[in-house]
N, C-alpha and C positions, 0 to 999 in steps of 0.2 A: 665521700658523702658531699663534700663541697662541690666537686665536679658535677655530681648528679643534681644538686640544687641549682647550679648555674645552668645546666642543660634544661632543667624544669622551667626556670625563669625565662630562658630563651624561647622555649616552646610555647609558654604562656603568652609571651610578647608577640610571637609570630601568629598565634591563634587569634589574639585581639586584632592584629592587623588584617588577618583574613576575614574575620567577622565584620570589620568596618567596610572592607571591600564588598562583601556580600550585601550588606545593608545598602551601600551606594548603588550596587547593581539592581537590587530590588526597587529602590527609589527611582532609578532611571527607567525601569520598566513601567512604573506607575505613571510617570509623566509622559503623556503621548507626544510631546514635542521633541523628545530626545531622539537622536539617530538610532540608538539601540532599540528603543521602543518601537520606532517606525519599522525597523528591519524585523523585529520580532513579530509585530502584527502582520506585516506583509508575508512573512514566512508562514504564519498561522493561517492566513487567508489562502495562501497557495496550497498548503496542506489540505485544507478543507475542499478546495476545488479539485485537487488530485484524488481525494477520497471519493468525491462525487463521480468523477470521471471513471475511477476504478469500478465503482458500483455499477455504473451504466454499462461499462464494457463487460463486466461479469454477467449482467443480465442478457446482453446481446450474445455472449458466448453460449449461455444456456439455451437461448432461442435457436441459435445456429446448430447446436448439438441435437436438439429435438428435430429440427428440420432435416438434418443429415440422417438421423435414424429413420425418419419417414421415407426419405429418398432411397435409403438402403433397402427398406422393405419393398418399396415399389420396384426397385431393380431386381430383387430376388423374384418377385411375382412375374415381372416381365420376362425374366430369363426362363422361368418355368413355362410360361405361356408360349415363348418362342420355341422351346423344346417340343412342346405339344404340337404346335403348328408345323414344325419341321418334320416331326414323325408322321403327321397326317399328310403332309405334302409328299413324303417318300411313299407312303402307302398308296396314295392316289396315282403316283407315277407308275 
């Protein structure tokens, strides 16, 4: 029982230390002049920029997909037309 109480007290003490560190970290994020806050806000800005870039690239990919589908349809039509013209050319020969 005594060993468990000692372990409990040790864990409670460690928990308090960790909570203090967490509060300090939260406080440092609230202060825009700290290095941690500057890095955090820079990373957040970079994330937003990358998300915008990703959205733009996804939209471009969709546009290219539609364009590719149109080109494939045109190719099929032109191949059929070519086959027709080839057969007509053979008949006329």
